[in-house]
N, C-alpha and C positions, 0 to 999 in steps of 0.2 A: 265579593261583588258580583250579583245577579242581574243579567240584561238579557235585552234580545239581541238574538245572533243577526249579524250582518253579512253582506257577501265576502268582505275583506277578510271575515274569519273562517272562510273555507279550508285553506291550508292548516291552519291549527286546528277547527274541528277534525279533520282527516289523520291529522298527526295524533289526537287525543283518542280517536275511534280505534285507529290499529291498535295502539299503546294499552288501551282499556282492554279491549279484546285479548290480547297476548296475556296480559296479567289476569283476567276474570276467567278464560276459559282454557288454560293449560291444563291438560290432562282430561279434557271434556271434548273437544274439537280436534280434529287430528291437526297435527304439526304442520304438515303441508298447505293444509288451509291457513293457519294461524299465520305462517310465515311467508307463503307464495303467492297466494291466490286474494287474502285480504291484504290490500295493498295500499299505501297512501295515495298512488294514483288512483285506484279504482274507488276509494272513499272520496276524494276529491270530485270524483264525477256523480257520485250520488249525492254530496253535501250540494252541488250545483243544482242539481233536481230537485233536492229537499226544499231549499231557500229559494227556488223559483214557484214553488208550489203554495198560491195564496191560502189554501186549506191546511197546511201546516205550520205551526207556529214551535218557533226553536228560541230555547234559554241557553245560555252559556254561564258558567261559572269562572270568574278570574282572581287570580292571586298574582297580586305585584305586577300587573299587567299582562299576566300569562293566561291563557285559557287552560282551566285543568278539568274542566267537565262540562257537561251538554245534556240536555233533555229536549225531546219532540214530542208535540202531541197534535193532535186534529180532534175539533168538536163536531160533531154533526146531531143537530136536534140537542136532545136530551141524553145523548151518549158521547164521553169523551174517549178518546183512545191513546193512551203514553205507546209512544213506539220505541222510545231510547230514555235512560237513563244512566249515564257512565259517568266515571268520576276516575282519574288516575290512584292507584291504590295510595302513592305516597300523600294524598289528599283525604283520604277516607278516614272518618272516624272525628273530623272537624266541624261537623254541621253543614258541609256545603252540599251535601246529598238532601239532605232535611230542606235546605234552602230552595234547591232546585224543587222539589217535591212540592213545597210551599209555591213555588211561582206557579207551575202546572196546575195546581189544584185552584189557584186564585184565577188564574185565565179561564179555567173550566167553569168555575161558579159563576164569573162575569158574564160568561158565553149561555150562560143560565143551564149548564148540562146540571143532570140528577145523579149522575153515575160515571164512574170511570175505571175503565178496564185497561189490563195489560195483559202480555204472555212473557213470561221468563222462563230459561232452562230449569228444569227440575234441579239440576245438579249445580246451580250456580251459586257461587259462595257466598253472594249479596242477597240471596233471595230472602233470607230473615228479614232484611230491611222493610221488604213490602208487609210482611207481617207485623213488623212491629209498628208499621203506620196502619195498621188496621185492618189489611185486605184480606177478604175473604176468599178462599180456593173456590173456584167456579167451575172449571173445565181442564180439560188435558187432551193433548193431543202431539202426534209425531212429527217433526220437522227434519228433513234428511239436509244434512250439511256435510259438503265434501265427501258424499257416499257414507256417512253416517247417522244410522237415524239416532235421534237424539229424543227424549220426552220434554214437551213444554206444558207449563201449567199457566192458567190463569187466575188472576185476581181481579176483585171487584171490589169497588171502592163507593159507599152511597156520598154523595155530595150532600 
């Protein structure tokens, strides 16, 4: 089930965020960052700020009453920006990522956005998902995470 996030979801969002980073970015981001800096406590603070921001919309994916994934986005005029889309590895390939994606697209379209963009690490093993969803490579930049320079690429989607 896909639904809008509420403040009671914050501890679960934080747990899924940390676990999905560890699963997705192992070997890409330094272990010290994945296991010591990106903590449940730091992500809870981030999610408190995110859910308090009226410009950001967050959807969660639930299975048997447990949150297993989420996405967040903002719409500004004709442009939507997808900030996150994470799903626990054990839940990937079951259609939940696509369901989160569709929820984000439907929301952006309802807000009259004409395009959606997102940034993803070039080495992200799930990057093919965005290509499969019709994303067109648009730009690249270097992001420094934990003292390591990593290449990010952006995808653009026409709505």
